[in-house]
N, C-alpha and C positions, 0 to 999 in steps of 0.2 A: 502494499498500499504507499509504503514511503518512497520507495522508488517511483511509483507511477506520479506522485506528487512532485516530486524532482524534475520529471521528465515536462510534466507541465510548466513548471515554473522556469526551466531553461528556455522552452519556447516562447515563453511572455516576453523573458529577458532579450532573445534575439528579434522579436519582432520590430521594435523600433530601428535596429539597423537596417532590416530590410527596407522598412518604409521610407528610409532618408535617401534612398536612389531615387532619381528622377530623370527621366529621358532628355529633360530640358539643360540637365546639368551636363550632358555630353557635347563636345565641341562639334560644329558642324561645319567640318572641314570644307574649304572652298576649291582647291586645288582641282583641275580635272586634266591631269597631264600623263603622258607615257614618259616614264622613269627607265626602261631598260626594255630591250627586244632579244629575243632568242628564236633559233630556228631548229627542227629538225629533220630527219629523213626517214619514213617509216616503210618497211617492205616486209613480204612475206618470205619466211626462211625457207630456203629448198632442202634444209638438212635438219632442223627440228620441229617435230610434230607434237601436237597436242596430244597428250596421253590417251585423254578421253575422247575427243573425235577424230582424231586422225588428220585432222587439218593443219594446214602450216601454221607456225606459231608467227606473229608479228613482230619484228624488231624495230628499234627505234635507235638513232644515233643523231645526238647533239653534235651540230655545228658550230663551227666558228662565225660569230657574228660581231662584226666592228661597225657599232651604231652610232652616229651623228644625228643627236636629238637636238631640235630646233623647238623649244618649248613657245617662244614667240610668235613663229610663224604655223605653230602644229605640224611639224614636219617631221619624218625620221628618215634617213637615207642609211641604207645598212648594205656593206659589202660582206659577202660571204664567203669562207674559205672551208674546204673538207680537211678534216684531222687525216692524218696517215692511217693506213690500212692495217687491221688488226684480226685476230681470228674471227672474230665476228661480223665486221664491218671489213668486209674483205675487198681485195682489189676489183673484181667485179662487180660487187655491190656499187663501190664507192664512183664506179665509172658511169652507173646508170643514174646517177644523182643529176637531177637537173632544176631550173626555177619553175618548172611547169608541174611540179609535186612536191611540195614543202609544206609542213606543220609551222605556222606562227605561232608566238607565244608572246605576251607583253607582261611588263609591270607597270603597276598605276599607282597614282598619287593614293595616301590613305584615303579607305572609303570610298574611292571612286569605283564606277562600273563600265564597262565598254561594250558597244553594239556595232555590228557591221553597217556600213551605209554603202547606197549607190549599187545594190544586189552583192557586195560580197559576201563570202560565206563567213560564216563564225569562227573565231579563233580555234586551235586545237585540232581543227581535220584538216586533212590535205587539200592544198589549193594550188592553183597557177597563181605565181607571184611574178610573172612577167610583165606584167604593168602594174601601177600604184594601186593600193588598197587604200579606200576609205572607212574611217572607224568615229564613231560619236562617244566621247567619253564623258560621262556625267559625274560630277563632284556630289558631296555627302549632301551639301545645302542646295544642290538644283544647277548649280552652274555647267552649262555646257561648252565643250570646245571639240569641233571636228579636226581630227588628224588624218594625216595621209603618211602611210609608210609605203616606201619604194626601196626593192632589191637594186643596187646598183650595179652588181657584178655576181658572177659565183667563179670563183675559183679552184681548180682541182689540184 
């Protein structure tokens, strides 16, 4: 009985601390910026099969991306180079990489969100990056900025 009363007393003591947090106290970040860009290449393995389905496993290799980010103009220019071949990212796979089938990923300002514009695909799926891609970045406070990401070259 005493233990039950102690539990209720502890719950009552904690209640003011829970009620003291309010959404209005959280900062409304104003930045709608892209702060980093990464690119990946995905392919179906010819040697590794899923043990359950027997289908080829999807492999992924992060590519070297040197990004020039201009926050004032809302532009990102990215020069991509390929890493050296290894046991998974073989010379054959490396030679098949092109800007026509890359997966893009970005880092954003705190609490910002990104959406494709002008019919582009969402980030994270393979896409043709031979032309510039536009995205709308929305800050936590509602500010929006249109960004253009351009792959300027791919060095093998």
